[in-house]
PDB file of all heavy atoms in Angstrom:
ATOM      1  N   MET A   1     111.867  53.055  73.205  1.00  0.00           N
ATOM      2  CA  MET A   1     111.085  54.287  72.935  1.00  0.00           C
ATOM      3  C   MET A   1     112.011  55.482  73.132  1.00  0.00           C
ATOM      4  O   MET A   1     112.825  55.564  74.044  1.00  0.00           O
ATOM      5  CB  MET A   1     109.922  54.360  73.897  1.00  0.00           C
ATOM      6  CG  MET A   1     108.820  55.246  73.399  1.00  0.00           C
ATOM      7  SD  MET A   1     107.225  55.102  74.227  1.00  0.00           S
ATOM      8  CE  MET A   1     107.578  54.412  75.772  1.00  0.00           C
ATOM      9  N   SER A   2     111.874  56.425  72.234  1.00  0.00           N
ATOM     10  CA  SER A   2     112.775  57.619  72.284  1.00  0.00           C
ATOM     11  C   SER A   2     112.336  58.577  73.365  1.00  0.00           C
ATOM     12  O   SER A   2     111.243  58.524  73.913  1.00  0.00           O
ATOM     13  CB  SER A   2     112.762  58.312  70.947  1.00  0.00           C
ATOM     14  OG  SER A   2     111.505  58.859  70.690  1.00  0.00           O
ATOM     15  N   ILE A   3     113.231  59.496  73.676  1.00  0.00           N
ATOM     16  CA  ILE A   3     112.973  60.510  74.687  1.00  0.00           C
ATOM     17  C   ILE A   3     111.779  61.374  74.282  1.00  0.00           C
ATOM     18  O   ILE A   3     110.923  61.740  75.114  1.00  0.00           O
ATOM     19  CB  ILE A   3     114.215  61.333  74.955  1.00  0.00           C
ATOM     20  CG1 ILE A   3     115.317  60.449  75.590  1.00  0.00           C
ATOM     21  CG2 ILE A   3     113.921  62.507  75.876  1.00  0.00           C
ATOM     22  CD1 ILE A   3     116.640  61.153  75.738  1.00  0.00           C
ATOM     23  N   THR A   4     111.710  61.690  73.020  1.00  0.00           N
ATOM     24  CA  THR A   4     110.608  62.525  72.521  1.00  0.00           C
ATOM     25  C   THR A   4     109.269  61.871  72.708  1.00  0.00           C
ATOM     26  O   THR A   4     108.291  62.522  73.132  1.00  0.00           O
ATOM     27  CB  THR A   4     110.819  62.893  71.029  1.00  0.00           C
ATOM     28  OG1 THR A   4     112.109  63.448  70.891  1.00  0.00           O
ATOM     29  CG2 THR A   4     109.795  63.860  70.537  1.00  0.00           C
ATOM     30  N   ALA A   5     109.168  60.571  72.428  1.00  0.00           N
ATOM     31  CA  ALA A   5     107.933  59.855  72.598  1.00  0.00           C
ATOM     32  C   ALA A   5     107.523  59.810  74.060  1.00  0.00           C
ATOM     33  O   ALA A   5     106.360  60.011  74.409  1.00  0.00           O
ATOM     34  CB  ALA A   5     108.041  58.445  72.036  1.00  0.00           C
ATOM     35  N   LYS A   6     108.478  59.555  74.940  1.00  0.00           N
ATOM     36  CA  LYS A   6     108.187  59.537  76.376  1.00  0.00           C
ATOM     37  C   LYS A   6     107.705  60.924  76.827  1.00  0.00           C
ATOM     38  O   LYS A   6     106.774  61.019  77.649  1.00  0.00           O
ATOM     39  CB  LYS A   6     109.441  59.154  77.165  1.00  0.00           C
ATOM     40  CG  LYS A   6     109.776  57.683  77.036  1.00  0.00           C
ATOM     41  CD  LYS A   6     111.017  57.376  77.901  1.00  0.00           C
ATOM     42  CE  LYS A   6     111.419  55.924  77.704  1.00  0.00           C
ATOM     43  NZ  LYS A   6     112.635  55.600  78.469  1.00  0.00           N
ATOM     44  N   ARG A   7     108.349  61.970  76.352  1.00  0.00           N
ATOM     45  CA  ARG A   7     107.941  63.327  76.744  1.00  0.00           C
ATOM     46  C   ARG A   7     106.523  63.628  76.284  1.00  0.00           C
ATOM     47  O   ARG A   7     105.745  64.217  77.045  1.00  0.00           O
ATOM     48  CB  ARG A   7     108.930  64.323  76.126  1.00  0.00           C
ATOM     49  CG  ARG A   7     108.720  65.740  76.588  1.00  0.00           C
ATOM     50  CD  ARG A   7     109.777  66.664  76.048  1.00  0.00           C
ATOM     51  NE  ARG A   7     111.099  66.296  76.598  1.00  0.00           N
ATOM     52  CZ  ARG A   7     112.240  66.757  76.133  1.00  0.00           C
ATOM     53  NH1 ARG A   7     112.260  67.562  75.084  1.00  0.00           N
ATOM     54  NH2 ARG A   7     113.383  66.410  76.680  1.00  0.00           N
ATOM     55  N   ILE A   8     106.158  63.202  75.069  1.00  0.00           N
ATOM     56  CA  ILE A   8     104.810  63.433  74.562  1.00  0.00           C
ATOM     57  C   ILE A   8     103.770  62.667  75.430  1.00  0.00           C
ATOM     58  O   ILE A   8     102.698  63.203  75.749  1.00  0.00           O
ATOM     59  CB  ILE A   8     104.717  63.048  73.093  1.00  0.00           C
ATOM     60  CG1 ILE A   8     105.507  64.024  72.242  1.00  0.00           C
ATOM     61  CG2 ILE A   8     103.263  62.977  72.627  1.00  0.00           C
ATOM     62  CD1 ILE A   8     105.651  63.621  70.801  1.00  0.00           C
ATOM     63  N   ILE A   9     104.086  61.439  75.788  1.00  0.00           N
ATOM     64  CA  ILE A   9     103.164  60.663  76.608  1.00  0.00           C
ATOM     65  C   ILE A   9     102.991  61.297  77.994  1.00  0.00           C
ATOM     66  O   ILE A   9     101.857  61.423  78.480  1.00  0.00           O
ATOM     67  CB  ILE A   9     103.677  59.205  76.736  1.00  0.00           C
ATOM     68  CG1 ILE A   9     103.565  58.486  75.402  1.00  0.00           C
ATOM     69  CG2 ILE A   9     102.908  58.436  77.804  1.00  0.00           C
ATOM     70  CD1 ILE A   9     104.244  57.151  75.365  1.00  0.00           C
ATOM     71  N   ILE A  10     104.096  61.753  78.579  1.00  0.00           N
ATOM     72  CA  ILE A  10     104.011  62.390  79.910  1.00  0.00           C
ATOM     73  C   ILE A  10     103.185  63.665  79.823  1.00  0.00           C
ATOM     74  O   ILE A  10     102.357  63.936  80.691  1.00  0.00           O
ATOM     75  CB  ILE A  10     105.422  62.655  80.447  1.00  0.00           C
ATOM     76  CG1 ILE A  10     106.089  61.331  80.801  1.00  0.00           C
ATOM     77  CG2 ILE A  10     105.371  63.573  81.678  1.00  0.00           C
ATOM     78  CD1 ILE A  10     107.565  61.435  81.118  1.00  0.00           C
ATOM     79  N   ILE A  11     103.395  64.473  78.797  1.00  0.00           N
ATOM     80  CA  ILE A  11     102.616  65.714  78.648  1.00  0.00           C
ATOM     81  C   ILE A  11     101.141  65.404  78.437  1.00  0.00           C
ATOM     82  O   ILE A  11     100.282  66.090  78.996  1.00  0.00           O
ATOM     83  CB  ILE A  11     103.213  66.544  77.471  1.00  0.00           C
ATOM     84  CG1 ILE A  11     104.565  67.112  77.871  1.00  0.00           C
ATOM     85  CG2 ILE A  11     102.274  67.689  77.103  1.00  0.00           C
ATOM     86  CD1 ILE A  11     105.308  67.795  76.748  1.00  0.00           C
ATOM     87  N   ALA A  12     100.822  64.359  77.688  1.00  0.00           N
ATOM     88  CA  ALA A  12      99.431  63.998  77.493  1.00  0.00           C
ATOM     89  C   ALA A  12      98.772  63.583  78.815  1.00  0.00           C
ATOM     90  O   ALA A  12      97.660  63.962  79.111  1.00  0.00           O
ATOM     91  CB  ALA A  12      99.329  62.867  76.465  1.00  0.00           C
ATOM     92  N   ILE A  13      99.475  62.814  79.620  1.00  0.00           N
ATOM     93  CA  ILE A  13      98.937  62.399  80.935  1.00  0.00           C
ATOM     94  C   ILE A  13      98.707  63.608  81.815  1.00  0.00           C
ATOM     95  O   ILE A  13      97.668  63.725  82.477  1.00  0.00           O
ATOM     96  CB  ILE A  13      99.892  61.391  81.592  1.00  0.00           C
ATOM     97  CG1 ILE A  13      99.881  60.080  80.820  1.00  0.00           C
ATOM     98  CG2 ILE A  13      99.501  61.139  83.039  1.00  0.00           C
ATOM     99  CD1 ILE A  13     100.934  59.080  81.283  1.00  0.00           C
ATOM    100  N   ILE A  14      99.676  64.552  81.817  1.00  0.00           N
ATOM    101  CA  ILE A  14      99.526  65.758  82.658  1.00  0.00           C
ATOM    102  C   ILE A  14      98.323  66.570  82.168  1.00  0.00           C
ATOM    103  O   ILE A  14      97.567  67.119  82.979  1.00  0.00           O
ATOM    104  CB  ILE A  14     100.837  66.584  82.623  1.00  0.00           C
ATOM    105  CG1 ILE A  14     101.923  65.825  83.364  1.00  0.00           C
ATOM    106  CG2 ILE A  14     100.607  67.965  83.203  1.00  0.00           C
ATOM    107  CD1 ILE A  14     103.277  66.465  83.224  1.00  0.00           C
ATOM    108  N   MET A  15      98.127  66.650  80.845  1.00  0.00           N
ATOM    109  CA  MET A  15      96.971  67.396  80.318  1.00  0.00           C
ATOM    110  C   MET A  15      95.660  66.781  80.758  1.00  0.00           C
ATOM    111  O   MET A  15      94.732  67.507  81.122  1.00  0.00           O
ATOM    112  CB  MET A  15      97.029  67.450  78.784  1.00  0.00           C
ATOM    113  CG  MET A  15      98.098  68.414  78.291  1.00  0.00           C
ATOM    114  SD  MET A  15      98.255  68.379  76.497  1.00  0.00           S
ATOM    115  CE  MET A  15      96.627  68.883  75.973  1.00  0.00           C
ATOM    116  N   VAL A  16      95.562  65.441  80.746  1.00  0.00           N
ATOM    117  CA  VAL A  16      94.302  64.805  81.170  1.00  0.00           C
ATOM    118  C   VAL A  16      94.027  65.056  82.642  1.00  0.00           C
ATOM    119  O   VAL A  16      92.916  65.395  83.011  1.00  0.00           O
ATOM    120  CB  VAL A  16      94.396  63.272  80.844  1.00  0.00           C
ATOM    121  CG1 VAL A  16      93.234  62.558  81.496  1.00  0.00           C
ATOM    122  CG2 VAL A  16      94.401  63.058  79.354  1.00  0.00           C
ATOM    123  N   VAL A  17      95.083  64.936  83.467  1.00  0.00           N
ATOM    124  CA  VAL A  17      94.915  65.152  84.906  1.00  0.00           C
ATOM    125  C   VAL A  17      94.511  66.598  85.170  1.00  0.00           C
ATOM    126  O   VAL A  17      93.617  66.890  85.979  1.00  0.00           O
ATOM    127  CB  VAL A  17      96.194  64.782  85.642  1.00  0.00           C
ATOM    128  CG1 VAL A  17      96.134  65.217  87.098  1.00  0.00           C
ATOM    129  CG2 VAL A  17      96.422  63.286  85.601  1.00  0.00           C
ATOM    130  N   ALA A  18      95.151  67.554  84.482  1.00  0.00           N
ATOM    131  CA  ALA A  18      94.827  68.950  84.676  1.00  0.00           C
ATOM    132  C   ALA A  18      93.399  69.262  84.237  1.00  0.00           C
ATOM    133  O   ALA A  18      92.703  70.019  84.874  1.00  0.00           O
ATOM    134  CB  ALA A  18      95.818  69.822  83.883  1.00  0.00           C
ATOM    135  N   PHE A  19      92.944  68.621  83.151  1.00  0.00           N
ATOM    136  CA  PHE A  19      91.577  68.829  82.679  1.00  0.00           C
ATOM    137  C   PHE A  19      90.581  68.327  83.710  1.00  0.00           C
ATOM    138  O   PHE A  19      89.627  69.039  84.046  1.00  0.00           O
ATOM    139  CB  PHE A  19      91.372  68.097  81.346  1.00  0.00           C
ATOM    140  CG  PHE A  19      89.981  68.150  80.820  1.00  0.00           C
ATOM    141  CD1 PHE A  19      89.522  69.323  80.247  1.00  0.00           C
ATOM    142  CD2 PHE A  19      89.137  67.070  80.900  1.00  0.00           C
ATOM    143  CE1 PHE A  19      88.220  69.381  79.734  1.00  0.00           C
ATOM    144  CE2 PHE A  19      87.847  67.134  80.435  1.00  0.00           C
ATOM    145  CZ  PHE A  19      87.386  68.280  79.871  1.00  0.00           C
ATOM    146  N   VAL A  20      90.835  67.147  84.281  1.00  0.00           N
ATOM    147  CA  VAL A  20      89.916  66.584  85.256  1.00  0.00           C
ATOM    148  C   VAL A  20      89.883  67.435  86.510  1.00  0.00           C
ATOM    149  O   VAL A  20      88.821  67.776  87.056  1.00  0.00           O
ATOM    150  CB  VAL A  20      90.287  65.142  85.580  1.00  0.00           C
ATOM    151  CG1 VAL A  20      89.498  64.598  86.770  1.00  0.00           C
ATOM    152  CG2 VAL A  20      90.061  64.224  84.368  1.00  0.00           C
ATOM    153  N   LEU A  21      91.062  67.851  87.011  1.00  0.00           N
ATOM    154  CA  LEU A  21      91.103  68.674  88.216  1.00  0.00           C
ATOM    155  C   LEU A  21      90.498  70.053  87.974  1.00  0.00           C
ATOM    156  O   LEU A  21      89.854  70.615  88.850  1.00  0.00           O
ATOM    157  CB  LEU A  21      92.562  68.808  88.689  1.00  0.00           C
ATOM    158  CG  LEU A  21      93.191  67.560  89.278  1.00  0.00           C
ATOM    159  CD1 LEU A  21      94.629  67.807  89.666  1.00  0.00           C
ATOM    160  CD2 LEU A  21      92.398  67.038  90.471  1.00  0.00           C
ATOM    161  N   GLY A  22      90.669  70.588  86.772  1.00  0.00           N
ATOM    162  CA  GLY A  22      90.044  71.875  86.436  1.00  0.00           C
ATOM    163  C   GLY A  22      88.551  71.811  86.442  1.00  0.00           C
ATOM    164  O   GLY A  22      87.861  72.674  86.963  1.00  0.00           O
ATOM    165  N   ARG A  23      88.020  70.716  85.865  1.00  0.00           N
ATOM    166  CA  ARG A  23      86.557  70.545  85.877  1.00  0.00           C
ATOM    167  C   ARG A  23      86.049  70.408  87.301  1.00  0.00           C
ATOM    168  O   ARG A  23      85.002  70.958  87.653  1.00  0.00           O
ATOM    169  CB  ARG A  23      86.175  69.279  85.090  1.00  0.00           C
ATOM    170  CG  ARG A  23      86.427  69.364  83.604  1.00  0.00           C
ATOM    171  CD  ARG A  23      85.309  70.051  82.904  1.00  0.00           C
ATOM    172  NE  ARG A  23      84.065  69.392  83.227  1.00  0.00           N
ATOM    173  CZ  ARG A  23      83.031  69.316  82.431  1.00  0.00           C
ATOM    174  NH1 ARG A  23      83.108  69.871  81.231  1.00  0.00           N
ATOM    175  NH2 ARG A  23      81.898  68.754  82.802  1.00  0.00           N
ATOM    176  N   LEU A  24      86.782  69.675  88.137  1.00  0.00           N
ATOM    177  CA  LEU A  24      86.364  69.485  89.533  1.00  0.00           C
ATOM    178  C   LEU A  24      86.422  70.810  90.281  1.00  0.00           C
ATOM    179  O   LEU A  24      85.521  71.109  91.105  1.00  0.00           O
ATOM    180  CB  LEU A  24      87.244  68.440  90.221  1.00  0.00           C
ATOM    181  CG  LEU A  24      86.748  67.941  91.561  1.00  0.00           C
ATOM    182  CD1 LEU A  24      85.387  67.293  91.389  1.00  0.00           C
ATOM    183  CD2 LEU A  24      87.747  66.900  92.093  1.00  0.00           C
ATOM    184  N   ALA A  25      87.410  71.635  89.996  1.00  0.00           N
ATOM    185  CA  ALA A  25      87.525  72.941  90.661  1.00  0.00           C
ATOM    186  C   ALA A  25      86.376  73.845  90.245  1.00  0.00           C
ATOM    187  O   ALA A  25      85.816  74.575  91.077  1.00  0.00           O
ATOM    188  CB  ALA A  25      88.869  73.590  90.305  1.00  0.00           C
ATOM    189  N   VAL A  26      85.991  73.807  88.966  1.00  0.00           N
ATOM    190  CA  VAL A  26      84.857  74.621  88.506  1.00  0.00           C
ATOM    191  C   VAL A  26      83.559  74.141  89.202  1.00  0.00           C
ATOM    192  O   VAL A  26      82.771  74.953  89.683  1.00  0.00           O
ATOM    193  CB  VAL A  26      84.721  74.516  86.976  1.00  0.00           C
ATOM    194  CG1 VAL A  26      83.397  75.110  86.507  1.00  0.00           C
ATOM    195  CG2 VAL A  26      85.889  75.233  86.306  1.00  0.00           C
ATOM    196  N   ARG A  27      83.388  72.835  89.323  1.00  0.00           N
ATOM    197  CA  ARG A  27      82.177  72.315  89.977  1.00  0.00           C
ATOM    198  C   ARG A  27      82.172  72.724  91.443  1.00  0.00           C
ATOM    199  O   ARG A  27      81.111  73.027  91.991  1.00  0.00           O
ATOM    200  CB  ARG A  27      82.123  70.782  89.870  1.00  0.00           C
ATOM    201  CG  ARG A  27      81.710  70.319  88.479  1.00  0.00           C
ATOM    202  CD  ARG A  27      81.465  68.836  88.444  1.00  0.00           C
ATOM    203  NE  ARG A  27      80.385  68.481  89.376  1.00  0.00           N
ATOM    204  CZ  ARG A  27      80.063  67.235  89.699  1.00  0.00           C
ATOM    205  NH1 ARG A  27      80.707  66.250  89.166  1.00  0.00           N
ATOM    206  NH2 ARG A  27      79.058  67.027  90.520  1.00  0.00           N
ATOM    207  N   ALA A  28      83.332  72.681  92.103  1.00  0.00           N
ATOM    208  CA  ALA A  28      83.400  73.057  93.517  1.00  0.00           C
ATOM    209  C   ALA A  28      83.040  74.533  93.683  1.00  0.00           C
ATOM    210  O   ALA A  28      82.350  74.907  94.612  1.00  0.00           O
ATOM    211  CB  ALA A  28      84.763  72.761  94.062  1.00  0.00           C
ATOM    212  N   GLY A  29      83.555  75.368  92.778  1.00  0.00           N
ATOM    213  CA  GLY A  29      83.251  76.790  92.853  1.00  0.00           C
ATOM    214  C   GLY A  29      81.781  77.084  92.651  1.00  0.00           C
ATOM    215  O   GLY A  29      81.172  77.861  93.368  1.00  0.00           O
ATOM    216  N   MET A  30      81.193  76.446  91.652  1.00  0.00           N
ATOM    217  CA  MET A  30      79.756  76.612  91.421  1.00  0.00           C
ATOM    218  C   MET A  30      78.970  76.086  92.586  1.00  0.00           C
ATOM    219  O   MET A  30      77.919  76.608  92.964  1.00  0.00           O
ATOM    220  CB  MET A  30      79.354  75.883  90.110  1.00  0.00           C
ATOM    221  CG  MET A  30      79.911  76.502  88.870  1.00  0.00           C
ATOM    222  SD  MET A  30      79.410  78.197  88.592  1.00  0.00           S
ATOM    223  CE  MET A  30      77.715  77.912  88.134  1.00  0.00           C
ATOM    224  N   ASN A  31      79.444  74.993  93.212  1.00  0.00           N
ATOM    225  CA  ASN A  31      78.781  74.436  94.355  1.00  0.00           C
ATOM    226  C   ASN A  31      78.732  75.417  95.529  1.00  0.00           C
ATOM    227  O   ASN A  31      77.734  75.564  96.180  1.00  0.00           O
ATOM    228  CB  ASN A  31      79.489  73.162  94.761  1.00  0.00           C
ATOM    229  CG  ASN A  31      78.786  72.441  95.892  1.00  0.00           C
ATOM    230  OD1 ASN A  31      77.576  72.288  95.881  1.00  0.00           O
ATOM    231  ND2 ASN A  31      79.539  72.042  96.880  1.00  0.00           N
ATOM    232  N   LEU A  32      79.850  76.105  95.732  1.00  0.00           N
ATOM    233  CA  LEU A  32      79.893  77.106  96.812  1.00  0.00           C
ATOM    234  C   LEU A  32      78.979  78.287  96.494  1.00  0.00           C
ATOM    235  O   LEU A  32      78.325  78.837  97.387  1.00  0.00           O
ATOM    236  CB  LEU A  32      81.332  77.599  97.009  1.00  0.00           C
ATOM    237  CG  LEU A  32      82.277  76.593  97.667  1.00  0.00           C
ATOM    238  CD1 LEU A  32      83.699  77.155  97.676  1.00  0.00           C
ATOM    239  CD2 LEU A  32      81.852  76.250  99.054  1.00  0.00           C
ATOM    240  N   LEU A  33      78.918  78.677  95.249  1.00  0.00           N
ATOM    241  CA  LEU A  33      78.087  79.840  94.873  1.00  0.00           C
ATOM    242  C   LEU A  33      76.588  79.494  94.909  1.00  0.00           C
ATOM    243  O   LEU A  33      75.760  80.310  95.393  1.00  0.00           O
ATOM    244  CB  LEU A  33      78.446  80.310  93.467  1.00  0.00           C
ATOM    245  CG  LEU A  33      79.792  81.016  93.342  1.00  0.00           C
ATOM    246  CD1 LEU A  33      80.058  81.323  91.868  1.00  0.00           C
ATOM    247  CD2 LEU A  33      79.851  82.273  94.140  1.00  0.00           C
ATOM    248  N   LEU A  34      76.230  78.309  94.439  1.00  0.00           N
ATOM    249  CA  LEU A  34      74.807  77.964  94.268  1.00  0.00           C
ATOM    250  C   LEU A  34      74.254  77.165  95.450  1.00  0.00           C
ATOM    251  O   LEU A  34      73.058  77.081  95.602  1.00  0.00           O
ATOM    252  CB  LEU A  34      74.606  77.200  92.973  1.00  0.00           C
ATOM    253  CG  LEU A  34      74.995  77.903  91.695  1.00  0.00           C
ATOM    254  CD1 LEU A  34      74.897  76.967  90.532  1.00  0.00           C
ATOM    255  CD2 LEU A  34      74.133  79.123  91.489  1.00  0.00           C
ATOM    256  N   GLY A  35      75.157  76.583  96.227  1.00  0.00           N
ATOM    257  CA  GLY A  35      74.680  75.677  97.307  1.00  0.00           C
ATOM    258  C   GLY A  35      74.364  74.318  96.756  1.00  0.00           C
ATOM    259  O   GLY A  35      74.076  74.143  95.590  1.00  0.00           O
ATOM    260  N   GLY A  36      74.450  73.332  97.608  1.00  0.00           N
ATOM    261  CA  GLY A  36      74.145  71.964  97.160  1.00  0.00           C
ATOM    262  C   GLY A  36      75.365  71.082  97.373  1.00  0.00           C
ATOM    263  O   GLY A  36      76.402  71.537  97.860  1.00  0.00           O
ATOM    264  N   THR A  37      75.197  69.832  97.032  1.00  0.00           N
ATOM    265  CA  THR A  37      76.309  68.879  97.250  1.00  0.00           C
ATOM    266  C   THR A  37      77.160  68.772  96.003  1.00  0.00           C
ATOM    267  O   THR A  37      76.657  68.873  94.887  1.00  0.00           O
ATOM    268  CB  THR A  37      75.746  67.523  97.612  1.00  0.00           C
ATOM    269  OG1 THR A  37      74.889  67.073  96.568  1.00  0.00           O
ATOM    270  CG2 THR A  37      74.970  67.560  98.906  1.00  0.00           C
ATOM    271  N   LEU A  38      78.441  68.578  96.191  1.00  0.00           N
ATOM    272  CA  LEU A  38      79.389  68.580  95.096  1.00  0.00           C
ATOM    273  C   LEU A  38      79.220  67.342  94.188  1.00  0.00           C
ATOM    274  O   LEU A  38      79.285  67.454  92.971  1.00  0.00           O
ATOM    275  CB  LEU A  38      80.804  68.633  95.637  1.00  0.00           C
ATOM    276  CG  LEU A  38      81.963  68.696  94.643  1.00  0.00           C
ATOM    277  CD1 LEU A  38      81.795  69.929  93.761  1.00  0.00           C
ATOM    278  CD2 LEU A  38      83.270  68.744  95.331  1.00  0.00           C
ATOM    279  N   PHE A  39      78.964  66.197  94.796  1.00  0.00           N
ATOM    280  CA  PHE A  39      78.933  64.974  93.987  1.00  0.00           C
ATOM    281  C   PHE A  39      77.529  64.421  93.761  1.00  0.00           C
ATOM    282  O   PHE A  39      77.349  63.281  93.421  1.00  0.00           O
ATOM    283  CB  PHE A  39      79.815  63.890  94.643  1.00  0.00           C
ATOM    284  CG  PHE A  39      81.274  64.322  94.712  1.00  0.00           C
ATOM    285  CD1 PHE A  39      81.799  64.720  95.910  1.00  0.00           C
ATOM    286  CD2 PHE A  39      82.048  64.333  93.600  1.00  0.00           C
ATOM    287  CE1 PHE A  39      83.121  65.131  96.008  1.00  0.00           C
ATOM    288  CE2 PHE A  39      83.345  64.732  93.642  1.00  0.00           C
ATOM    289  CZ  PHE A  39      83.896  65.116  94.854  1.00  0.00           C
ATOM    290  N   GLY A  40      76.542  65.258  94.001  1.00  0.00           N
ATOM    291  CA  GLY A  40      75.174  64.879  93.672  1.00  0.00           C
ATOM    292  C   GLY A  40      74.452  64.063  94.722  1.00  0.00           C
ATOM    293  O   GLY A  40      73.302  63.700  94.549  1.00  0.00           O
ATOM    294  N   GLY A  41      75.131  63.762  95.845  1.00  0.00           N
ATOM    295  CA  GLY A  41      74.492  62.934  96.880  1.00  0.00           C
ATOM    296  C   GLY A  41      74.129  63.806  98.081  1.00  0.00           C
ATOM    297  O   GLY A  41      74.619  64.898  98.238  1.00  0.00           O
ATOM    298  N   ASP A  42      73.237  63.298  98.896  1.00  0.00           N
ATOM    299  CA  ASP A  42      72.859  64.003 100.102  1.00  0.00           C
ATOM    300  C   ASP A  42      73.522  63.304 101.272  1.00  0.00           C
ATOM    301  O   ASP A  42      73.154  62.189 101.625  1.00  0.00           O
ATOM    302  CB  ASP A  42      71.321  63.996 100.248  1.00  0.00           C
ATOM    303  CG  ASP A  42      70.871  64.892 101.378  1.00  0.00           C
ATOM    304  OD1 ASP A  42      71.734  65.607 101.894  1.00  0.00           O
ATOM    305  OD2 ASP A  42      69.693  64.818 101.691  1.00  0.00           O
ATOM    306  N   PHE A  43      74.525  63.969 101.866  1.00  0.00           N
ATOM    307  CA  PHE A  43      75.314  63.316 102.916  1.00  0.00           C
ATOM    308  C   PHE A  43      74.695  63.418 104.282  1.00  0.00           C
ATOM    309  O   PHE A  43      75.137  62.791 105.209  1.00  0.00           O
ATOM    310  CB  PHE A  43      76.743  63.910 102.929  1.00  0.00           C
ATOM    311  CG  PHE A  43      77.510  63.611 101.670  1.00  0.00           C
ATOM    312  CD1 PHE A  43      77.988  64.660 100.885  1.00  0.00           C
ATOM    313  CD2 PHE A  43      77.728  62.357 101.301  1.00  0.00           C
ATOM    314  CE1 PHE A  43      78.673  64.398  99.745  1.00  0.00           C
ATOM    315  CE2 PHE A  43      78.459  62.072 100.142  1.00  0.00           C
ATOM    316  CZ  PHE A  43      78.918  63.088  99.381  1.00  0.00           C
ATOM    317  N   LEU A  44      73.709  64.301 104.448  1.00  0.00           N
ATOM    318  CA  LEU A  44      73.121  64.494 105.777  1.00  0.00           C
ATOM    319  C   LEU A  44      71.889  63.630 105.972  1.00  0.00           C
ATOM    320  O   LEU A  44      71.074  63.499 105.093  1.00  0.00           O
ATOM    321  CB  LEU A  44      72.780  65.956 105.976  1.00  0.00           C
ATOM    322  CG  LEU A  44      73.966  66.927 105.934  1.00  0.00           C
ATOM    323  CD1 LEU A  44      73.463  68.363 106.035  1.00  0.00           C
ATOM    324  CD2 LEU A  44      74.914  66.628 107.055  1.00  0.00           C
TER     325      LEU A  44
END
């Protein structure tokens, strides 16, 4: 596999991870503003 193909695969993986972490950060921020549990469960 060429260097360019490896670079494209690595960038795609980084984009997916960044998208997931970004969504989680938005949910955490909304959770702090609105109150409630982050993952939909009641821990108490």
